[in-house]
DOTOR-394821 format. One line per 8 residues: number of its first residue (from 1); their letters; for each residue x, y, z of C-alpha. Coordinates in Angstrom, 2 decimals. Layout:
% DOTOR-394821
NUM = a = X,Y,Z | ...
% end
This chain:
% DOTOR-394821
1 = mkykdafq = 0.03,-0.14,0.03 | 1.42,3.51,-1.15 | 1.08,6.41,1.29 | -1.32,8.08,-1.15 | -3.61,5.08,-0.84 | -3.11,5.08,3.07 | -4.04,8.84,3.38 | -7.08,8.09,1.08
9 = yafikmar = -8.20,5.23,3.42 | -7.51,7.10,6.63 | -9.37,10.22,5.22 | -12.59,8.21,4.86 | -12.34,6.67,8.22 | -11.67,9.82,10.01 | -14.85,11.43,8.28 | -17.00,8.87,9.34
17 = nkknvyfi = -15.60,8.77,13.08 | -17.30,11.72,14.95 | -15.71,10.59,18.26 | -12.60,12.31,17.04 | -13.77,15.82,17.64 | -12.84,15.16,21.26 | -9.32,14.23,20.62 | -9.27,17.35,18.04
25 = iimtlcvf = -10.55,19.73,21.00 | -7.99,18.49,23.41 | -5.04,18.37,21.16 | -6.09,21.98,19.91 | -5.55,23.34,23.45 | -2.30,21.81,23.33 | -1.24,23.18,20.04 | -2.45,26.58,21.18
33 = vliasvyf = -0.39,26.52,24.37 | 2.43,25.15,22.46 | 2.45,27.89,19.73 | 1.88,30.69,22.53 | 4.84,29.30,24.64 | 7.24,29.36,21.74 | 5.95,32.78,20.56 | 6.33,34.30,23.81
41 = yivffdie = 9.92,32.84,24.34 | 11.00,34.57,21.17 | 9.19,37.85,21.63 | 10.22,38.06,25.30 | 14.05,37.68,24.37 | 13.74,39.75,21.24 | 12.50,42.64,23.23 | 15.04,42.03,25.73
49 = nksytrsl = 17.84,42.04,23.53 | 16.72,45.09,21.41 | 16.31,46.85,24.88 | 20.05,46.19,25.65 | 21.53,46.46,22.35 | 19.70,49.71,21.33 | 19.83,51.44,24.66 | 22.65,54.17,25.42
57 = earriive = 22.83,52.96,29.03 | 24.21,49.69,27.73 | 27.28,51.78,26.40 | 27.35,53.76,29.54 | 30.40,53.09,32.05 | 29.95,55.04,35.35 | 33.40,55.80,36.71 | 34.33,57.00,40.06
65 = dvengnek = 37.41,58.49,41.23 | 38.07,57.61,44.79 | 40.93,59.86,45.23 | 38.98,62.96,43.91 | 41.88,63.62,41.60 | 40.04,64.59,38.51 | 43.07,64.68,36.25 | 42.64,60.98,36.03
73 = fsrilein = 39.59,61.13,34.00 | 41.39,62.91,30.99 | 43.34,59.48,30.66 | 39.84,57.74,30.01 | 39.46,59.88,26.91 | 42.76,58.40,25.32 | 41.23,54.72,25.60 | 40.29,53.29,22.18
81 = hvidmyey = 36.30,53.21,21.56 | 35.60,55.73,24.15 | 33.62,58.54,22.36 | 32.33,60.65,25.23 | 32.61,61.62,28.72 | 30.71,63.91,30.92 | 29.81,64.56,34.48 | 27.35,62.12,36.11
89 = eyhtrdid = 24.77,64.81,37.02 | 24.32,65.44,33.43 | 23.06,62.21,32.52 | 19.14,62.54,32.60 | 16.77,64.88,34.40 | 13.05,64.31,35.03 | 10.93,67.57,35.16 | 7.20,67.42,36.54
97 = efyidgkk = 6.10,70.92,35.62 | 6.14,71.86,32.07 | 4.19,73.30,29.23 | 3.92,72.19,25.56 | 2.77,74.78,23.10 | 1.43,76.87,26.06 | -0.51,73.86,27.42 | 0.39,72.40,31.05
105 = qkgyltfn = 1.06,68.54,30.63 | 0.69,65.81,33.15 | 3.17,63.18,34.19 | 7.09,63.56,33.81 | 9.22,64.88,31.08 | 12.76,63.50,30.81 | 15.64,65.39,29.54 | 18.92,63.45,28.26
113 = ygsemtqp = 22.20,64.66,27.71 | 22.41,65.44,24.11 | 25.95,65.62,22.82 | 26.81,64.59,19.34 | 27.68,61.22,20.45 | 24.47,60.57,22.60 | 21.58,62.07,20.63 | 19.72,59.69,18.43
121 = kningrri = 21.32,59.14,15.08 | 18.33,59.15,13.00 | 16.37,62.76,13.39 | 13.74,64.30,11.45 | 14.70,67.93,11.70 | 17.94,69.35,12.87 | 20.60,67.91,15.28 | 21.64,69.86,18.15
129 = skddtgva = 25.27,70.92,18.79 | 27.08,71.25,22.26 | 26.85,75.04,22.30 | 23.34,75.28,21.21 | 20.84,76.48,23.85 | 17.02,76.58,24.20 | 16.56,73.84,21.90 | 15.32,70.24,22.24
137 = icskkfkt = 14.83,67.02,20.28 | 11.70,64.71,21.28 | 10.39,61.46,20.55 | 8.10,61.52,17.75 | 5.36,59.83,19.54 | 5.16,61.51,23.02 | 3.78,60.56,25.94 | 4.57,61.59,29.70
145 = tsnstvws = 5.75,59.13,32.23 | 3.32,58.84,35.24 | 3.02,56.89,38.55 | -0.21,54.88,37.39 | 0.00,52.36,34.65 | -2.68,52.41,32.23 | -3.20,49.21,29.93 | -6.03,49.95,27.95
153 = sdkikfkn = -5.34,51.51,24.60 | -8.09,53.74,24.57 | -6.83,55.49,27.56 | -3.22,55.96,26.29 | -3.06,59.10,24.11 | 0.12,60.26,22.20 | 1.17,63.63,21.02 | 2.53,63.70,17.29
161 = mddligkt = 5.76,65.97,17.93 | 6.28,66.21,14.15 | 3.54,68.40,14.09 | 4.95,70.48,16.97 | 8.50,71.22,15.53 | 8.93,74.91,15.85 | 7.09,75.22,19.25 | 8.28,75.30,22.38
169 = iyiednif = 8.55,73.45,25.90 | 8.48,75.79,28.74 | 9.85,74.03,32.24 | 9.57,75.17,35.87 | 11.89,73.46,38.33 | 12.64,73.99,41.87 | 16.06,75.57,42.92 | 17.34,73.87,46.10
177 = tkeddrei = 20.34,74.68,48.25 | 21.95,73.09,51.14 | 22.21,74.86,54.67 | 23.26,72.78,57.78 | 22.92,69.59,55.81 | 19.57,70.51,55.07 | 17.89,70.83,51.72 | 15.92,73.96,51.21
185 = mfgtytke = 14.00,75.10,48.26 | 14.26,79.20,47.68 | 13.22,79.64,43.96 | 12.19,78.28,40.85 | 14.34,77.99,37.54 | 12.46,78.34,34.33 | 13.57,77.94,30.47 | 12.09,77.62,27.07
193 = yeivgtfd = 13.36,74.96,24.67 | 12.09,75.01,20.78 | 11.43,71.73,19.51 | 13.73,71.44,16.42 | 13.53,67.62,15.81 | 11.92,64.36,16.53 | 13.22,60.76,16.83 | 12.06,57.53,17.08
201 = aqetmdrl = 12.02,56.17,20.52 | 12.12,52.39,19.38 | 15.55,53.01,17.92 | 17.13,54.27,21.24 | 14.47,52.39,23.56 | 14.05,55.87,25.39 | 10.61,56.35,27.17 | 8.36,58.28,25.03
209 = gtcyispk = 8.21,61.27,27.22 | 12.10,61.90,26.49 | 13.81,64.79,24.68 | 17.31,65.49,24.26 | 18.87,69.11,24.95 | 22.43,70.33,24.47 | 25.24,69.79,27.00 | 25.34,73.38,27.55
217 = dmqelses = 21.82,73.46,28.59 | 21.89,70.30,30.66 | 24.91,71.53,32.58 | 23.10,74.85,33.09 | 19.86,72.98,34.35 | 21.77,70.81,36.77 | 23.81,73.65,38.42 | 21.12,76.33,38.34
225 = tkvgyskk = 18.67,74.10,40.37 | 21.19,72.90,42.91 | 23.13,76.03,44.27 | 25.84,75.38,47.06 | 26.23,71.75,46.65 | 29.69,70.59,47.25 | 30.43,67.41,45.66 | 31.98,64.86,47.89
233 = rsfrnviv = 32.65,62.04,45.54 | 33.79,62.54,41.74 | 31.77,60.73,38.83 | 32.02,60.77,35.26 | 29.84,58.83,32.70 | 31.81,57.09,29.82 | 30.11,56.27,26.67 | 31.52,53.30,24.28
241 = ddiknvde = 31.02,53.44,20.70 | 29.57,49.76,20.70 | 28.21,47.32,23.12 | 30.79,44.63,22.34 | 33.72,47.02,23.21 | 32.02,47.95,26.80 | 34.05,44.98,28.54 | 37.39,45.87,26.96
249 = vnnkikki = 36.83,49.72,27.90 | 35.58,48.71,31.42 | 38.88,46.50,31.93 | 41.15,49.33,30.63 | 39.74,51.76,33.04 | 40.02,49.51,36.03 | 43.85,49.52,35.41 | 44.00,53.06,36.00
257 = kglttslg = 44.88,53.58,39.91 | 42.21,55.38,41.63 | 39.19,54.52,39.60 | 36.29,52.45,40.18 | 33.46,51.34,37.45 | 30.02,50.23,37.31 | 28.32,49.60,34.18 | 25.15,51.74,33.29
265 = vskdytyl = 22.75,48.48,32.71 | 23.81,45.03,32.52 | 21.80,41.73,31.84 | 20.22,40.06,34.75 | 20.81,36.44,33.82 | 19.01,35.01,36.98 | 15.89,36.54,35.59 | 16.49,35.62,31.97
273 = nqinkicf = 17.41,31.93,32.97 | 14.08,31.93,35.18 | 11.95,32.75,32.04 | 13.85,30.46,29.92 | 13.49,27.43,32.23 | 9.68,28.20,32.74 | 9.26,28.30,28.82 | 11.18,25.12,28.56
281 = viisviii = 8.88,23.30,31.25 | 5.97,24.33,29.70 | 6.70,23.16,26.18 | 8.31,19.93,27.88 | 4.98,19.21,29.65 | 2.94,19.86,26.37 | 5.12,17.28,24.53 | 4.57,14.77,27.20
289 = vvvflsel = 0.70,15.46,26.93 | 0.73,15.12,23.24 | 2.64,11.96,23.42 | 0.39,10.54,25.98 | -2.86,11.63,23.94 | -1.44,10.15,20.80 | -0.64,6.80,22.11 | -4.13,6.83,23.97
297 = yikkqytl = -5.57,7.48,20.60 | -3.60,4.60,18.62 | -4.47,2.02,21.19 | -8.42,3.23,21.57 | -8.55,3.02,17.70 | -7.22,-0.55,17.43 | -9.38,-1.76,20.33 | -12.41,-0.19,18.77
305 = nknelalm = -11.38,-1.81,15.38 | -10.19,-5.09,16.42 | -12.02,-6.94,13.52 | -10.34,-4.57,10.99 | -6.79,-5.22,11.98 | -7.37,-8.86,12.26 | -8.63,-8.85,8.73 | -5.84,-6.63,7.50
313 = kaygydkk = -3.41,-9.24,9.10 | -5.22,-12.09,7.77 | -5.29,-10.84,3.93 | -1.36,-10.19,4.11 | -0.99,-6.71,5.07 | 2.54,-6.53,6.55 | 3.61,-4.37,9.47 | 4.77,-1.56,7.09
321 = niirvsla = 1.07,-1.05,5.55 | -0.62,-1.23,8.75 | 1.67,1.36,10.17 | 1.13,3.69,7.30 | -2.70,3.40,7.75 | -2.25,4.20,11.13 | 0.27,6.83,10.82 | -2.00,8.57,7.77
329 = sllylmfh = -5.10,8.71,10.24 | -3.09,10.34,13.04 | -1.47,12.75,10.82 | -4.72,13.72,9.33 | -5.98,14.42,13.11 | -2.73,16.43,13.91 | -3.32,18.44,10.68 | -6.61,19.32,11.64
337 = tfiigitf = -5.71,20.35,15.04 | -2.80,22.43,13.88 | -5.04,24.22,11.50 | -7.46,25.00,14.29 | -4.75,25.82,17.02 | -3.09,28.20,14.62 | -6.44,29.96,13.83 | -7.38,29.98,17.50
345 = ftivlinf = -3.95,31.50,18.41 | -3.96,34.04,15.61 | -7.18,35.53,16.46 | -6.35,35.90,20.16 | -2.98,37.50,19.06 | -4.81,40.16,16.80 | -7.21,40.84,19.46 | -4.57,41.13,22.29
353 = ksafknym = -2.50,43.57,20.09 | -5.54,45.58,19.13 | -6.50,45.76,22.91 | -3.09,46.75,24.10 | -1.69,48.62,20.95 | -0.87,51.76,22.43 | 0.71,50.17,25.81 | 3.09,48.26,23.33
361 = iytnsyfg = 3.89,51.74,21.84 | 4.29,53.03,25.18 | 6.60,50.30,26.39 | 8.61,50.06,23.33 | 7.32,46.44,23.11 | 6.73,44.73,19.61 | 4.75,41.95,18.97 | 5.48,41.21,15.52
369 = fylspyii = 4.74,38.04,13.05 | 7.55,35.32,13.77 | 7.07,32.10,11.57 | 9.07,29.89,13.54 | 6.53,29.25,16.48 | 4.33,27.64,13.80 | 7.32,25.81,12.26 | 8.50,24.44,15.71
377 = aililmvi = 4.93,23.40,16.38 | 4.21,21.34,13.32 | 7.64,19.95,13.37 | 7.20,18.68,17.05 | 3.57,17.21,15.95 | 5.00,15.31,13.02 | 8.05,13.90,14.96 | 5.86,12.94,17.90
385 = svivnsit = 3.09,11.29,15.33 | 5.71,9.25,13.57 | 7.62,8.00,16.68 | 4.58,7.27,18.89 | 2.78,5.67,16.10 | 5.62,3.40,14.90 | 6.28,2.32,18.65 | 2.58,1.82,19.63
393 = vrkiirkq = 1.68,-0.25,16.54 | 4.59,-2.23,16.31 | 3.37,-3.60,20.00 | -0.17,-3.95,18.96 | 0.69,-6.18,15.64 | 2.97,-8.60,17.24 | -0.05,-10.52,18.40 | -1.66,-12.89,15.96
401 = pmsilkg = -5.05,-12.07,14.56 | -7.08,-14.39,16.80 | -5.36,-13.03,19.84 | -6.05,-9.39,18.77 | -9.63,-10.41,18.52 | -9.55,-12.02,21.91 | -8.23,-8.50,23.04
% end
């Protein structure tokens, strides 16, 4: 018997057996969980990798001079792959009182240090130079950061900053001074910035409420709002050209006597390994369940069709032909469960992405189309079908025809 004939025979049998619907329902749920687990694994680690590789934080090394001899910092700029260095306090600043185009905003605006080497590469508009003042480059989709997390897409609204190029951001920030180790507020710092360009926050993995201002303005903002502060410790931010060179630069800085370092951000491998293990356990459990159900299905079919199997053996059908018929039947069912499973998963995914579209934009999360979860799922189902069918049927057909009829 050829595989073509085996599949035709199996199709007729399957179409007539309405009890297969229960097997299909259970296997569909398994397929759904299997695809969802693989998809989550791919999406999670893809987002994690992009967050790490695209972020400036991953290329930032925080350097402290424990001896407060600032001349040591000048030696860092001589190290290969170091492209920028500036005061630790200038790196970023959150502002909670600000106006865009004259309208007061809720939440927090984040200012980042916008030197030639730290501002985004791709900008719509013009770049800012180190001596510019009163200018800013902001995220194209702009949404301030707030203390409350909103999930629903219809409650998350974005400003299109491309439409606001040429408009202004006006800020008010408290001025503090220290007296007798007490922090006292005694005034308000104000400044206006013209929006001269925009950038895509997904390329930099910045929060959507982020704007870059010039080094001159960041220094002014930092020093004007903290009057009379004396630095007890001396820190610098060191920016490296590429993530792959961070360890090399970090090791060279450590060799300079009196300097200690820490990375701006590093991967939490403990957490990542936990996610990896959870996904592996879920996928393994699903595979075990599919193996068990497949074996159970084959045994049940042969129990219900004892006469047919006995006749097939009596008419001289060998093991190979019987295995082919059984495999064709199982693969037909697997194919149906796979089609229903991916349809179910696709519907759920589309609705999820629609419901949380703006939240995913807000958090720089991207749930794209990945073909690999479907390929992995169908390969697992096919391999399980072939192996389980072959082993189970061989055990059954070792019996003689009359032994099969007796059970």
